[in-house]
C-alpha positions in Angstrom: -30.8 -20.7 -15.6 -30.7 -18.8 -12.3 -33.8 -17.1 -10.9 -34.7 -13.9 -12.6 -32.3 -11.1 -11.8 -33.1 -7.5 -11.1 -31.3 -4.3 -11.8 -31.8 -1.0 -9.9 -30.4 2.5 -10.5 -30.0 5.6 -8.5 -29.7 3.6 -5.3 -27.5 4.7 -2.4 -24.0 4.3 -3.7 -22.8 3.4 -0.2 -25.5 0.7 -0.1 -24.4 -0.5 -3.5 -20.8 -0.9 -2.4 -21.7 -2.3 1.0 -24.8 -4.2 0.1 -24.0 -5.4 -3.4 -20.9 -7.3 -2.2 -22.7 -9.7 0.0 -23.4 -13.2 -1.2 -26.7 -14.1 -2.9 -30.0 -13.6 -1.2 -33.6 -13.6 -2.3 -34.6 -11.2 -5.0 -35.0 -7.5 -4.0 -38.4 -5.9 -4.1 -38.6 -3.2 -6.7 -39.9 -0.5 -4.3 -37.1 -0.7 -1.7 -34.3 -2.7 -3.4 -31.3 -1.7 -1.4 -33.0 -1.9 2.0 -34.3 -5.4 1.1 -31.0 -6.4 -0.2 -29.2 -5.3 2.9 -31.5 -7.4 5.1 -30.1 -10.5 3.3 -26.4 -9.7 3.7 -24.3 -12.8 4.4 -27.4 -14.9 3.7 -28.0 -16.9 0.5 -28.9 -20.4 -0.5 -28.4 -22.9 2.3 -25.3 -24.2 0.4 -23.8 -20.8 0.0 -23.0 -19.0 3.3 -20.2 -16.5 3.2 -19.3 -13.5 5.4 -19.8 -10.1 4.0 -16.5 -9.2 2.2 -16.3 -5.8 4.0 -17.2 -7.0 7.4 -15.1 -7.0 10.6 -14.8 -10.1 12.8 -18.0 -9.2 14.5 -19.9 -9.1 11.2 -20.2 -5.3 11.0 -19.1 -2.8 8.3 -16.4 -0.4 9.5 -17.3 3.1 8.3 -15.2 6.3 8.1 -17.5 9.3 8.5 -16.3 12.8 7.5 -18.2 15.5 9.6 -18.5 19.2 8.8 -15.3 21.1 9.5 -14.9 22.2 13.1 -17.6 19.9 14.4 -17.1 17.2 17.0 -17.7 13.7 15.6 -19.1 12.7 19.0 -22.2 14.8 18.2 -23.2 12.0 15.8 -22.2 9.2 18.2 -18.9 8.7 16.3 -15.4 7.9 17.7 -13.1 10.8 16.8 -10.0 9.3 15.1 -8.5 12.0 12.9 -9.2 15.6 11.8 -12.9 15.9 11.0 -13.2 12.1 10.8 -15.1 9.7 13.0 -15.5 5.9 13.0 -18.5 3.7 13.3 -19.1 0.0 12.9 -22.7 -0.9 11.8 -24.5 -4.0 10.9 -25.0 -4.1 7.1 -28.8 -3.7 7.6 -28.3 -0.4 9.4 -26.1 1.4 6.9 -28.9 2.8 4.7 -30.8 4.1 7.7 -27.7 5.9 9.0 -27.0 7.5 5.7 -30.6 8.6 5.2 -30.8 10.2 8.7 -27.5 12.0 8.3 -27.3 13.3 4.7 -24.9 16.0 5.8 -22.2 13.4 6.5 -19.8 11.8 4.1 -19.5 8.0 4.7 -16.9 5.8 3.1 -16.1 2.1 3.2 -13.2 0.0 1.9 -12.1 -3.6 1.9 -9.6 -4.6 4.6 -6.0 -3.5 4.1 -3.4 -6.2 4.3 0.2 -6.5 5.5 2.8 -6.0 2.8 4.7 -9.2 3.2 6.0 -11.0 0.1 6.3 -14.5 0.4 19.0 -6.0 5.8 21.7 -5.8 6.0 24.1 -3.4 7.8 26.4 -3.3 4.7 23.7 -1.3 2.9 22.0 1.1 5.4 25.1 1.7 7.5 22.9 2.0 10.6 25.5 0.7 13.1 28.2 3.0 11.7 25.8 5.9 12.0 25.0 5.0 15.6 28.7 4.6 16.5 29.6 7.9 14.9 26.7 9.9 16.4 25.9 8.1 19.6 22.3 8.1 18.5 20.3 4.9 19.2 16.7 6.0 19.3 16.6 6.7 23.0 13.8 9.2 23.9 11.9 8.5 20.7 8.8 6.5 20.2 8.8 3.9 17.4 5.1 3.1 16.8 4.3 -0.2 15.2 0.9 -0.3 13.6 0.6 -3.9 12.7 -0.5 -7.4 13.8 0.9 -7.1 17.2 4.2 -8.0 19.0 5.5 -10.9 21.0 6.0 -9.1 24.3 8.0 -12.0 25.7 10.6 -11.7 22.9 14.1 -10.8 24.2 14.5 -8.2 21.4 11.9 -6.0 23.1 13.1 -6.3 26.7 16.1 -4.6 28.3 19.0 -6.2 30.1 17.0 -6.4 33.3 14.2 -8.3 31.5 11.8 -5.3 31.6 9.6 -4.5 28.7 10.6 -1.8 26.2 7.0 -1.6 25.1 5.6 1.4 26.8 2.0 0.9 25.6 0.2 -1.8 23.6 -3.3 -1.6 22.1 -4.6 -5.0 21.0 -7.8 -6.2 19.4 -9.4 -8.3 22.1 -12.2 -7.7 24.7 -11.2 -4.8 27.0 -9.5 -5.8 30.2 -10.4 -2.7 32.3 -6.8 -2.1 33.3 -7.0 1.4 31.8 -10.7 2.2 31.6 -10.2 5.9 30.6 -7.9 5.0 27.7 -10.1 2.1 26.6 -13.0 4.5 26.5 -11.0 7.1 24.6 -10.2 4.6 21.8 -13.6 3.1 21.7 -12.5 -0.3 23.1 -15.7 -0.8 25.1 -18.1 1.0 22.6 -20.3 -1.6 20.9 -20.2 0.6 17.8 -16.4 0.3 17.5 -13.8 -2.5 17.5 -13.1 -4.1 20.8 -9.6 -3.5 22.2 -7.5 -3.8 25.3 -4.8 -1.4 26.5 -1.6 -2.5 28.3 1.0 -0.4 29.9 4.7 -1.4 30.4 3.9 -2.2 34.0 1.1 -4.5 32.9 3.4 -6.3 30.4 6.2 -6.7 33.1 3.7 -8.3 35.4 2.5 -10.7 32.6 6.1 -11.4 31.5 6.9 -12.6 35.1 3.9 -14.9 34.9 4.9 -16.1 31.4 1.7 -15.0 29.8 2.4 -11.7 28.1 0.6 -11.0 24.8 2.0 -12.5 21.7 1.6 -12.0 18.0 -0.4 -14.9 16.4 0.5 -13.6 12.9 4.2 -12.8 13.4 4.3 -9.9 10.9 4.3 -7.2 13.5 7.0 -8.8 15.6 9.3 -9.1 12.6 8.6 -5.5 11.6 9.2 -4.2 15.2 12.5 -6.0 15.3 13.8 -4.3 12.2 12.9 -0.9 13.4 13.8 -1.1 17.0 14.8 -4.6 18.2 17.9 -4.7 20.4 19.0 -8.1 19.3 18.3 -9.7 22.6 20.6 -8.0 25.1 18.7 -10.0 27.8 20.1 -13.2 26.3 23.4 -12.1 24.8 26.1 -9.6 25.5 26.9 -9.4 21.8 23.6 -9.4 20.0 23.7 -10.0 16.3 20.3 -9.1 14.8 20.0 -5.5 16.0 17.3 -3.1 14.7 18.0 0.4 13.4 17.0 2.2 16.6 17.7 -0.4 19.4 17.0 1.9 22.4 13.8 3.5 21.1 10.6 3.2 23.1 8.0 1.0 21.5 4.3 1.8 21.3 2.4 -1.0 19.5 -1.1 -0.8 18.1 -2.6 -4.1 16.8 -6.1 -3.4 15.6 -6.1 -6.7 13.8 -4.1 -9.9 13.3 -4.9 -10.0 9.5 -7.1 -7.5 7.6 -7.2 -3.9 8.8 -10.2 -1.6 8.3 -9.5 2.1 7.6 -11.2 3.3 10.8 -9.1 0.9 12.9 -5.9 2.0 11.1 -6.6 5.7 11.9 -7.6 4.9 15.5 -4.3 2.9 16.0 -2.2 5.8 14.6 -4.0 8.2 16.9 -3.3 5.9 19.9 0.5 5.8 19.1 0.8 9.6 18.7 -1.3 10.3 21.8 0.8 8.0 23.9 4.0 9.6 22.5 2.6 13.0 23.5 1.9 11.8 27.0 5.5 10.5 27.2 6.8 13.8 25.9 8.6 12.1 23.0 8.7 12.6 19.3 7.3 9.6 17.3 7.5 7.8 14.0 4.7 5.4 13.1 5.5 2.4 10.8 2.4 1.1 8.9 3.5 -1.9 6.7 0.0 -2.4 5.2 -2.1 -1.3 2.3 -4.1 -2.5 -0.7 -5.0 -1.5 -4.3 -8.5 -0.1 -3.3 -8.7 3.6 -3.7 -8.1 6.5 -6.1 -4.3 6.4 -5.7 -4.0 10.2 -5.8 -3.9 10.8 -2.0 -7.6 11.8 -1.7 -8.9 8.6 0.1 -10.2 9.3 3.6 -7.6 6.9 5.0 -4.7 8.9 3.4 -6.1 12.3 4.3 -6.7 11.1 7.9 -3.1 9.9 8.2 -1.6 12.9 6.5 -3.5 15.2 8.9 -1.5 13.7 11.8 1.9 14.8 10.4 3.1 17.8 8.4 4.5 21.2 9.3 1.9 21.7 12.0 3.1 18.5 13.8 6.9 18.7 14.3 8.4 15.6 15.8 6.0 13.3 14.0 6.4 11.1 11.0 4.5 8.2 9.2 6.3 5.6 7.1 4.3 3.2 5.0 5.2 0.2 2.8 5.0 0.9 -0.9 3.3 -2.4 -1.7 4.2 -5.8 -3.2 2.0 -5.9 -6.3 4.6 -4.7 -8.7 5.3 -8.2 -10.1 4.1 -9.2 -13.5 3.4 -12.7 -14.6 3.3 -14.4 -18.0 1.7 -17.6 -19.2 3.6 -20.3 -21.0 1.6 -19.4 -24.1 2.8 -15.8 -24.0 -0.4 -14.5 -22.4 -0.2 -11.5 -20.1 1.6 -9.8 -18.5 -0.9 -10.4 -15.6 -1.0 -8.0 -12.7 -3.1 -5.7 -10.6 -2.9 -2.4 -12.6 -3.5 -1.2 -16.1 -4.4 2.0 -17.8 -6.1 2.8 -21.1 -7.4 5.7 -23.2 -11.1 5.6 -23.9 -12.0 6.6 -27.4 -15.3 8.1 -28.5 -15.2 5.7 -31.5 -16.0 2.5 -29.7 -16.3 0.5 -26.5 -13.1 -0.4 -24.6 -13.1 -3.8 -23.0 -10.8 -4.5 -20.1 -10.6 -8.3 -19.4 -10.1 -9.6 -15.8 -8.8 -13.2 -15.5 -7.7 -15.6 -12.8 -4.8 -17.5 -14.5 -4.5 -21.1 -13.5 -7.7 -21.1 -11.4 -10.0 -24.1 -11.5 -13.5 -25.0 -10.3 -15.4 -22.3 -8.4 -14.2 -19.0 -7.0 -15.8 -17.7 -3.8 -14.9 -14.2 -2.8 -15.1 -10.6 -3.9 -13.5 -8.5 -6.6 -13.1 -4.7 -6.7 -11.9 -2.5 -9.5 -11.2 1.1 -8.7 -11.0 3.4 -11.8 -9.5 6.9 -11.6 -10.2 9.4 -14.4 -8.7 12.7 -15.4 -10.5 15.8 -14.4 -12.3 16.5 -17.7 -13.1 12.9 -18.6 -16.6 11.7 -19.1 -16.8 7.9 -19.3 -19.7 5.4 -18.8 -18.8 2.1 -17.1 -20.3 -1.3 -17.4 -19.6 -4.8 -15.9 -19.6 -8.0 -18.0 -19.9 -11.0 -15.8 -18.9 -13.0 -13.9 -21.5 -15.5 -15.1 -24.8 -13.6 -15.5 -23.8 -10.7 -13.2 -23.7 -8.1 -16.0 -24.5 -4.4 -15.5 -25.3 -2.1 -18.4 -23.4 1.2 -18.9 -23.7 3.5 -15.9 -23.3 7.2 -16.8 -21.3 9.6 -14.6 -23.2 10.5 -11.5 -25.2 7.3 -11.3 -24.9 3.8 -9.8 -26.5 0.4 -10.6 -26.6 -2.8 -8.6 -27.3 -6.4 -9.4 -28.3 -9.5 -7.4 -29.2 -13.1 -7.9 -28.9 -16.4 -5.9 -25.1 -16.5 -6.1 -23.8 -13.1 -7.0 -24.1 -9.5 -6.2 -22.5 -6.6 -8.0 -22.4 -2.8 -8.3 -21.1 0.0 -10.5 -20.7 3.4 -8.9 -19.6 6.0 -11.4 -18.2 9.3 -10.3 -20.6 10.0 -7.5 -19.7 12.1 -4.5 -21.3 13.2 -1.3 -22.1 10.0 0.5 -18.8 8.2 0.4 -18.7 7.2 -3.2 -15.7 8.9 -4.8 -13.6 11.2 -2.7 -13.8 15.0 -3.2 -10.9 16.0 -5.4 -10.9 12.8 -7.4 -12.7 11.5 -10.4 -13.5 7.8 -10.7 -15.6 4.7 -10.5 -15.9 1.6 -8.4 -16.9 -1.8 -9.9 -17.4 -4.6 -7.5 -18.9 -8.1 -7.3 -19.1 -10.9 -4.6 -20.3 -14.4 -4.3 -19.5 -17.6 -6.2 -18.7 -17.9 -9.9 -16.9 -20.3 -12.2 -13.2 -19.7 -12.0 -12.9 -19.5 -15.8 -15.9 -17.1 -16.1 -15.5 -14.2 -18.5 -15.2 -11.0 -16.6 -14.5 -7.5 -18.1 -15.0 -3.8 -17.3 -16.4 -1.9 -20.3 -15.7 1.8 -20.9 -17.5 4.1 -23.3 -16.9 7.9 -23.8 -13.7 9.9 -23.8 -11.0 9.9 -21.2 -8.1 8.1 -19.6 -8.7 5.3 -17.1 -6.2 4.1 -14.5 -7.5 0.8 -13.1 -6.6 -1.3 -10.0 -8.1 -4.7 -9.2 -8.2 -6.0 -5.6 -9.7 -9.0 -3.9 -11.0 -10.6 -0.7 -11.6 -14.2 0.1 -10.9 -16.9 -2.6 -10.7 -14.4 -5.4 -7.1 -13.7 -4.3 -4.0 -15.9 -4.6 -4.6 -19.5 -3.9 -6.8 -21.0 -6.5 -4.7 -19.6 -9.4 -2.9 -16.3 -9.4 -5.9 -14.3 -8.2 -8.0 -11.8 -10.2 -5.7 -9.9 -12.5 -5.8 -7.7 -15.6 -5.1 -9.7 -18.7 -2.5 -7.1 -19.8 -1.0 -5.3 -16.8 1.6 -2.7 -16.0 4.2 -2.5 -13.3 4.2 1.3 -13.1 1.3 2.7 -11.1 1.2 -0.2 -8.6 1.9 1.8 -5.4 -0.6 0.7 -2.7 -3.0 2.9 -0.8 -2.1 4.7 1.6 1.4 4.9 0.2 0.2 7.0 -2.7 -0.4 10.1 -0.6 2.4 12.6 -1.5 3.0 13.5 2.2 3.4 10.0 3.5 6.8 8.4 3.2 6.5 5.3 1.0 9.3 2.8 1.0 10.1 0.3 -1.8 12.2 -2.9 -1.5 15.8 -3.5 -2.5 17.7 -6.8 -2.6 20.4 -6.7 0.0 20.7 -10.3 1.2 20.9 -13.6 -0.7 22.4 -15.8 2.1 21.7 -16.3 5.8 22.7 -18.8 8.6 20.1 -21.5 9.4 19.2 -22.7 12.9 19.8 -26.3 11.7 23.3 -25.4 10.6 24.8 -24.2 7.4 23.9 -21.3 5.2 20.9 -20.9 2.9 21.8 -19.2 -0.4 19.6 -17.9 -3.2 22.2 -17.6 -5.9 20.2 -16.0 -8.7 19.4 -12.8 -6.8 21.2 -9.6 -7.9 22.4 -7.6 -4.9 21.4 -3.9 -4.6 18.6 -4.4 -7.2 15.0 -3.4 -6.9 12.9 -6.4 -5.6 10.9 -7.9 -8.4 7.6 -7.6 -6.4 8.2 -4.0 -5.2 5.5 -1.6 -6.3 6.3 1.1 -8.8 5.1 4.7 -9.2 4.0 7.2 -10.0 0.8 7.9 -8.1 -2.3 8.8 -10.2 -1.3 12.5 -10.1 2.3 11.8 -11.3 4.0 12.2 -8.0 7.2 10.1 -7.7 6.8 7.0 -5.6 8.3 5.2 -3.8 10.0 8.0 -1.8 13.1 5.8 -1.3 14.2 2.1 -1.2 15.4 0.1 1.8 16.4 -3.6 2.4 13.4 -5.9 2.1 14.5 -9.1 0.6 15.5 -12.0 3.0 15.6 -9.8 6.1 16.4 -11.5 9.4 14.4 -10.2 12.3 12.4 -11.1 15.4 10.3 -14.3 15.3 7.1 -14.4 17.4 6.9 -17.6 19.5 3.4 -18.2 18.0 4.7 -18.6 14.5 7.9 -20.8 14.9 7.4 -23.3 12.1 9.1 -26.0 14.2 6.3 -26.0 16.7 3.3 -24.4 14.9 1.6 -24.7 11.6 1.9 -21.0 10.9 3.3 -20.3 7.4 5.0 -16.9 7.6 8.4 -18.6 8.1 7.6 -21.9 6.5 9.7 -22.4 3.4 8.3 -24.4 0.5 11.8 -25.6 -0.5 14.9 -25.9 1.7 18.4 -27.2 1.1 18.9 -30.9 1.5 19.0 -32.0 5.1 17.1 -29.0 6.4 13.4 -28.4 7.0 13.3 -24.9 8.5 15.7 -22.9 6.4 13.8 -19.6 7.0 14.5 -19.9 10.7 17.9 -18.2 11.4 18.3 -18.9 15.1 16.1 -19.7 18.0 14.4 -16.3 18.0 14.9 -14.8 14.5 13.7 -15.7 11.1 13.7 -14.6 7.5 11.0 -13.1 5.3 10.7 -10.5 2.5 8.5 -7.6 1.4 8.2 -3.9 1.4 6.8 -4.5 5.0 10.4 -5.2 5.9 11.7 -2.2 4.0 9.5 0.4 5.7 10.8 -0.2 9.3 14.4 0.4 8.2 13.3 3.9 7.3 11.1 4.3 10.4 14.1 3.3 12.6 16.3 5.8 10.7 13.8 8.5 11.3 13.8 7.7 15.1 17.6 8.3 15.1 17.1 11.7 13.4 14.3 12.7 15.8 16.6 11.9 18.7 19.1 14.3 17.2 16.4 17.0 16.5 12.9 16.4 17.8 11.6 19.4 15.9 12.0 17.9 12.5 8.9 17.7 10.4 7.8 15.0 8.0 8.9 17.0 5.0 12.3 17.9 6.5 12.9 14.3 7.4 12.1 13.1 3.9 14.3 15.8 2.3 17.1 14.8 4.6 16.8 11.1 3.7 16.2 11.6 0.0 19.2 13.9 -0.3 21.5 11.3 1.1 20.3 8.1 -0.7 22.7 5.8 -2.5 22.3 4.8 -6.1 21.3 1.1 -6.4 24.0 -0.7 -8.3 21.9 -3.6 -9.5 20.2 -4.0 -12.8 17.1 -1.9 -11.7 15.1 -2.7 -14.9 12.2 -0.7 -13.6 13.5 2.7 -12.7 9.9 3.8 -11.7 10.2 1.4 -8.8 13.5 2.9 -7.5 12.4 6.4 -6.5 15.5 8.7 -5.9 17.6 5.8 -4.5 18.3 3.6 -1.5 18.4 4.5 2.2 22.0 5.2 3.2 22.7 6.7 6.7 26.3 7.2 5.8 25.2 10.0 3.5 22.7 11.3 6.2 25.6 11.5 8.6 27.3 13.9 6.2 24.3 16.2 6.4 23.9 16.3 10.2 27.4 16.3 11.6 28.2 19.8 10.6 31.1 19.0 8.2 31.6 21.2 5.2 30.2 19.6 2.0 32.0 19.8 -1.3 30.8 22.2 -3.9 32.1 20.4 -7.0 30.1 17.5 -8.4 31.0 14.7 -10.7 28.8 13.6 -13.5 30.2 10.1 -13.1 28.9 9.6 -9.6 25.7 11.7 -9.9 22.4 10.5 -11.4 18.8 11.5 -12.0 15.5 9.5 -12.1 12.0 10.1 -13.5 8.6 9.4 -12.0 7.1 7.7 -15.1 8.2 5.7 -18.2 6.1 7.6 -20.7 4.9 11.2 -21.2 1.4 12.1 -22.0 0.7 15.0 -24.5 -0.9 17.0 -21.8 0.7 20.0 -20.1 -1.3 19.3 -16.9 0.2 15.8 -16.6 3.9 16.4 -16.0 6.6 13.7 -15.3 8.7 14.6 -12.3 12.4 14.2 -11.9 14.9 14.1 -9.1 18.7 14.8 -9.4 21.2 13.4 -6.9 24.6 15.3 -7.0 27.7 13.6 -5.6 31.3 14.5 -5.6 34.0 12.4 -7.3 34.4 10.4 -4.0 30.7 10.0 -3.5 30.0 12.7 -0.9 26.9 14.9 -1.0 27.4 18.1 -2.8 26.3 21.1 -0.8 25.7 23.5 -3.7 27.1 24.1 -7.2 28.0 27.2 -9.1 25.1 29.0 -10.7 24.6 27.8 -14.3 26.7 24.6 -13.9 23.6 22.3 -13.7 21.4 22.2 -16.8 18.2 20.5 -17.8 18.1 19.9 -21.5 14.7 18.8 -22.9 13.8 18.1 -26.5 10.3 17.1 -27.7 8.6 18.4 -24.5 8.7 21.4 -22.3 10.1 22.2 -18.9 7.1 22.4 -16.5 9.2 23.1 -13.4 12.9 24.2 -13.6 15.7 22.6 -11.7 15.3 23.6 -8.1 17.6 22.8 -5.2 15.7 21.2 -2.3 18.6 20.2 -0.1 22.3 19.4 -0.3 22.7 16.8 -3.0 19.0 17.0 -4.0 17.4 18.9 -7.0 14.0 18.4 -8.5 12.3 19.3 -11.8 9.3 18.4 -14.0 8.7 18.1 -17.8 5.4 18.0 -19.7 4.3 16.8 -23.1 2.9 19.2 -25.6 -0.6 18.7 -27.1 -0.7 17.1 -30.5 2.7 15.3 -30.1 1.5 11.8 -29.5 3.6 9.3 -31.3 6.8 11.2 -30.8 9.7 10.8 -28.4 10.9 13.3 -25.8 14.6 13.4 -24.7 15.5 14.5 -21.2 19.1 15.1 -20.2 20.8 16.6 -17.1 24.2 18.0 -17.5 26.8 19.2 -15.0 29.4 21.6 -16.5 28.5 20.2 -19.9 29.0 16.5 -18.9 25.9 14.3 -19.0 24.4 12.6 -16.0 22.6 10.4 -18.5 19.8 10.9 -21.0 16.3 9.4 -21.0 14.0 9.0 -24.0 10.4 8.9 -23.1 7.7 8.1 -25.7 4.9 10.6 -25.9 1.5 8.8 -26.1 -2.1 8.9 -24.9 -1.5 5.6 -22.9 1.5 3.3 -22.3 0.2 0.7 -24.9 0.3 3.3 -27.6 3.7 4.3 -26.4 4.8 0.7 -27.0 3.5 0.8 -30.5 0.6 -1.6 -29.8 -2.4 0.5 -30.9 -5.0 -2.3 -31.4 -5.3 -3.0 -27.7 -4.9 -0.9 -24.6 -4.1 -2.3 -21.3 -5.5 -5.7 -22.3 -8.6 -3.8 -23.5 -9.9 -4.7 -26.9 -11.5 -1.7 -28.6 -14.9 -2.8 -30.1 -17.4 -1.2 -32.3 -19.9 1.1 -30.7 -22.7 -0.6 -28.8 -25.8 -1.6 -30.6 -28.8 -0.2 -28.7 -30.5 -2.9 -26.6 -27.4 -5.2 -26.7 -25.3 -3.8 -23.9 -25.4 -7.0 -21.9 -24.6 -9.3 -24.8 -22.1 -12.1 -24.1 -18.5 -11.5 -25.2 -16.1 -14.3 -25.4 -12.5 -14.3 -24.0 -10.0 -16.8 -25.3 -9.2 -19.4 -22.6 -5.8 -19.1 -21.1 -4.0 -22.4 -20.7 -0.6 -23.7 -19.7 0.2 -20.8 -17.4 3.4 -20.5 -15.5 2.1 -19.2 -12.2 4.4 -17.1 -10.1 3.5 -16.8 -6.4 1.7 -13.5 -6.1 2.5 -11.6 -3.0 0.0 -12.1 -0.2 2.3 -10.9 2.5 4.0 -7.6 3.3 
């Protein structure tokens, strides 16, 4: 048995999240548990030495600090990075002291965000036809790439004279002193911030001549930049083939990391891009193909609020596009277990304890890493939260407003339940955070226990060896595809892009063509995350090509000369070894990371046409002109309104008269969710796309010709015209109607655009008719006093068919 373990309550929630996730350490003294615990972060038994799961490469914890409105963050020694937000990187041992000295500040932490790569085609986006018809190519617009970096030597980012198209580059490395004022502005030489160096276009040209310009050791950012704004290599070819959407745009690249991205660094990078664009006098669109499951998923996280504050009606000529996420895939075991995934939801009944198992299918031996479960509750819920395992790391029920931590030689854990004020749960949200870190048996029983009354939406995320590798990675034992949109894509004012399948064959550098025959073209990618967000907003905002996209390959990740795996294929056609390499400078990969820059490039073209467009106007313009995916689309909640189609956008901006007669046969509608809760405050939102008989956008229709017919529910928001071709509405379930079915139909001149039947239920599992378990959560009898930490057994899962969970964009 391990050494005696100790529980503590009413500790600093920030310290519980930051401190409880370090590995092992000697036992905490009762009088100052969290301070003593923090002094042992990253230190445990001699045989167990792991970095802090929230630490940056320098071993510090990146913090976002919200200051009182109107105050300058620099008054507290912070780096200003967004409206009323500052950044600070502190050693774990200094966090408690900072929070104690500054109780007026709201401090938040989060695990690193990752690129959205899952390990396009002109025929689908019609980008080149749009450029030819309009003469728009992105010139005079900044395309900002917030990513792992860019290969500045790559021909796609140089003009015909060999000069760099990258106006500015911020890169995580020691500052070079080339631009000391800028390096000071972005905290590059501040020991309390992340180190960084700033390069101008002139610097890059000088280094290109010497053959030593900065590269991209990860390769993700280079591939993303090529999709949005690569010119296909005009330096090397007079007829370039792989051309990005906005090939003459000006690039500004911010690479705050080559792997995991902290929230402060993401915001500082976005600030750098917009600032540089302002100095250049250009409108700008930032592409951020990154995210994670950690957060409330309702738009209230500090990261999302900080990004959203940089765009909007007060910031014309600015836009932010984010990847929707790649955790929409569900996995089943050969024995029928699962579906396994990162999201579940459950109703919590007053008549018992709800147990939500967390498993790592297929894992063997020991797991070393960290697990995080974020739980979002409804506004009036009151739910106590407990952790069972892994191993002995159990925490009794923690009531709302409290927090509890745990520590032993191998594990640390914490439960923070609905606390606010010092970075626990964001203002405007209700929820809890359950976390653990260290080493535990891979087959250990782990579960979150819920007691009280309410509705829990739950996301599991990981760092280290708790993710994909040894098994599928930590997953809910019974998961849902809907609700898997990543943070920050869940913010309603950020443009979230999902993935569509638009290529199943490509030329290989070794000769011949690689073909994936079992893909259905114009379908939603199986891994693409699905909406809605936790408040019911429709996500993703639109789809774009993301499967098997050919784009720029950094010289540092060519699988023919390096051991990098971003373009290394596990299986290739006979006679080939590098089938994901399309030519000497381009390669193939997939993910919503590849989808987002298609939209960012499209926005650059629109900003060239009208630099005064706002984020909302840009989104309305793109959503009103989407195409309807023609694939199977089994998960409509992953499709949003439709797929990016610049041919339709051209109809909106070229001044032509739009038809005013629609066709039910070519029009469609979609809903944000696949079931309806019996709660008037939880509506399901709908979008209607009206097209003429020949597929053109419909400018307007005669009054009374478009009808919304709802049975078994009520209309919460009537049909409202947003833009040509685009209408929106919302429906809500009535209290007391659980177990029934609502029917929603849209009609044009009496002809149906289709009808949807939505079950009305307290949670999706009840909607499916499976009332015994909810979200993989067994409902047990009420807890016997004094036995909250009793062992509960989970049936071993064997013979699993493990799919490759996305660990890339």
